[in-house]
C-alpha positions in Angstrom: 88.6 -14.5 -73.4 88.7 -11.5 -71.3 90.6 -8.4 -72.4 92.9 -6.7 -70.1 94.0 -3.4 -71.2 97.1 -1.2 -69.6 96.5 2.2 -70.1 97.0 5.7 -68.5 94.4 8.2 -67.9 94.3 10.5 -70.8 96.4 8.8 -73.2 95.0 9.1 -76.7 96.4 6.0 -77.9 94.8 3.9 -75.0 91.6 5.5 -75.4 91.4 4.6 -79.0 91.5 0.8 -77.9 88.9 1.4 -75.3 86.7 3.1 -77.7 87.0 -0.1 -80.2 86.1 -2.4 -77.7 83.2 -0.1 -76.7 82.0 0.1 -80.4 82.1 -3.9 -80.6 80.3 -4.2 -77.3 83.0 -6.2 -75.7 83.6 -6.5 -72.2 87.2 -5.6 -70.8 89.1 -4.5 -68.1 91.7 -1.6 -67.4 94.6 -1.6 -65.6 95.3 2.3 -65.3 99.2 3.2 -64.6 100.0 6.3 -62.6 101.8 8.6 -65.5 102.7 11.1 -62.7 104.7 8.2 -60.9 106.0 6.9 -64.3 104.8 3.7 -63.5 105.0 2.8 -67.1 108.6 3.5 -67.0 109.1 1.0 -63.8 110.1 -2.6 -64.0 106.8 -4.5 -63.7 105.2 -2.8 -66.6 108.4 -2.7 -68.7 108.3 -6.7 -68.3 105.1 -6.1 -70.5 106.1 -3.6 -72.7 109.9 -2.6 -72.8 109.0 0.5 -74.5 107.1 1.9 -71.7 104.4 3.1 -73.6 100.5 2.4 -73.5 98.5 0.7 -74.4 99.5 -3.0 -74.0 96.8 -5.6 -74.3 96.8 -9.0 -72.5 94.4 -11.5 -74.4 94.6 -15.1 -74.5 97.7 -15.4 -72.5 99.6 -13.0 -74.9 100.7 -9.6 -75.0 99.6 -6.9 -77.9 101.0 -3.6 -78.4 100.5 -0.6 -80.6 97.1 0.8 -80.9 96.3 0.7 -84.7 97.6 -2.9 -84.6 95.3 -3.6 -81.7 92.4 -2.4 -83.3 92.8 -4.3 -86.2 93.2 -7.5 -83.9 89.9 -6.7 -82.4 88.2 -7.4 -85.7 89.9 -10.9 -85.7 89.0 -11.7 -82.2 85.4 -10.2 -82.3 84.2 -10.2 -86.1 80.9 -8.5 -85.3 80.6 -4.7 -85.8 83.9 -4.7 -87.9 86.2 -1.5 -87.3 87.8 -1.5 -90.4 84.8 -2.5 -92.8 83.8 -5.6 -94.6 84.1 -4.6 -98.2 87.1 -3.2 -100.1 85.8 0.2 -100.8 85.0 0.9 -97.1 88.1 -0.8 -95.8 90.2 1.5 -98.0 88.4 4.6 -97.1 88.4 3.6 -93.3 92.2 2.8 -93.4 93.0 6.0 -95.1 91.2 8.1 -92.5 92.6 6.1 -89.7 96.2 6.3 -90.6 95.9 10.1 -91.5 94.2 11.0 -88.0 96.5 8.8 -86.1 99.5 11.0 -87.4 98.3 14.5 -88.5 95.4 15.0 -85.9 97.2 13.6 -83.2 100.4 16.0 -83.7 97.9 18.7 -84.6 96.0 18.2 -81.1 99.3 17.7 -79.0 100.6 21.2 -80.6 97.6 23.0 -78.8 96.8 21.2 -76.0 100.1 20.5 -74.5 101.1 24.0 -73.8 97.4 24.8 -72.8 97.3 22.1 -70.2 100.8 22.8 -69.0 100.2 26.3 -68.5 98.0 28.5 -66.6 94.9 29.8 -67.6 95.1 32.5 -70.1 99.0 31.8 -70.1 99.9 28.7 -72.0 103.5 27.1 -71.7 105.0 28.4 -74.9 108.5 27.9 -76.3 110.4 31.2 -76.2 112.6 29.9 -79.1 109.3 29.3 -81.4 107.7 32.9 -81.9 105.1 31.7 -84.3 104.2 28.9 -82.2 100.9 29.8 -81.5 99.7 30.8 -85.1 101.4 27.4 -86.5 99.8 25.4 -84.1 96.3 27.1 -84.6 96.4 26.7 -88.5 97.4 22.9 -88.2 94.6 22.0 -85.6 92.0 23.9 -88.0 93.2 22.2 -91.0 92.7 18.9 -89.4 89.5 19.4 -87.6 88.2 21.2 -90.7 89.0 17.7 -92.6 87.0 15.6 -90.0 84.1 18.3 -90.6 84.4 17.7 -94.5 84.2 13.8 -93.8 81.1 14.0 -91.7 79.3 15.3 -94.6 78.7 11.9 -95.6 77.3 10.4 -92.9 76.8 9.8 -89.3 80.5 8.9 -88.7 83.5 9.5 -90.1 83.2 6.7 -92.7 79.6 6.1 -93.2 76.7 5.4 -90.7 78.4 3.1 -88.3 81.7 3.9 -86.0 84.8 2.7 -87.2 88.6 3.0 -86.5 88.5 6.1 -87.9 86.1 7.1 -85.4 88.1 5.5 -82.6 91.2 7.2 -83.5 90.0 10.8 -84.1 87.7 11.2 -81.0 90.2 11.1 -78.4 91.9 13.9 -80.0 88.7 16.0 -80.4 87.7 14.9 -76.6 91.3 16.7 -75.5 90.1 19.9 -77.5 87.0 19.7 -75.9 88.6 19.2 -72.3 90.9 22.2 -73.3 87.8 24.4 -73.9 86.2 23.3 -70.9 88.8 23.8 -68.6 91.1 26.4 -70.1 88.8 28.6 -72.3 90.9 31.8 -72.5 94.2 29.8 -73.3 92.3 28.1 -76.2 90.8 31.5 -77.4 94.7 32.6 -77.8 95.1 29.6 -80.3 91.7 30.8 -82.3 89.7 27.7 -81.3 86.6 29.0 -79.6 82.8 28.7 -80.4 83.6 25.2 -81.3 79.7 24.5 -82.2 79.9 27.3 -84.8 83.5 26.6 -86.0 82.4 22.9 -86.7 79.0 21.9 -86.2 78.9 18.7 -87.8 81.9 17.5 -85.7 80.4 18.8 -82.7 77.6 16.8 -83.2 79.3 13.9 -84.1 81.5 14.3 -81.0 78.0 14.1 -79.0 76.8 11.5 -81.2 79.8 9.3 -80.0 79.6 10.1 -76.4 75.9 8.8 -76.5 76.9 5.4 -77.7 76.4 2.4 -75.0 79.9 2.1 -73.2 81.5 5.0 -74.6 81.1 7.3 -71.5 83.2 5.0 -69.2 86.2 5.3 -71.7 86.5 8.8 -70.8 90.1 9.5 -68.8 89.1 9.0 -65.0 90.9 12.1 -63.7 88.3 14.0 -65.9 85.6 13.0 -63.7 
């Protein structure tokens, strides 16, 4: 059965699903919605997902929502290269890492890249009612990136020697940090995120390792190209 993924370019949740499919070597199609025109909030897509969020996956005539749920379902549909492990200990480790990064890393990344992307270079769009916004956001992101760096001391990927759901969830957020460093380096310096290779050498190597996996390059947001 073919897999159709409804997504918005740059959505970390949709990117997670594309990575899960790539890790498994599964063919899929993507319907990229126009986020600027709020296509995801218009009637045709709301008929697919009434919440107007991505991703949504169509498979075997049914619709499936929520990125973590879809990643889990992929293991049922395509058992090879399990994203959540095949033994109790590995499953526990992967689920713990996946749920942590799905919440804390996502929020910490958003706190930095949203003002960076939405502002001009060297002048991120900050909330005037939050005088400590930069320091707080910087601290949170460094904590979460440091947690990833620590996990990578145990193997090539976050939970061992094979990519898992944890990698699929974490990679889009690290990718957004790297994109911000590439396009708005001065703004990122204000947040204390610079010289990424020196600050997080294992994480930097992991990011390149993931990018070199077959099928991963095509999952990157099209508008970045």
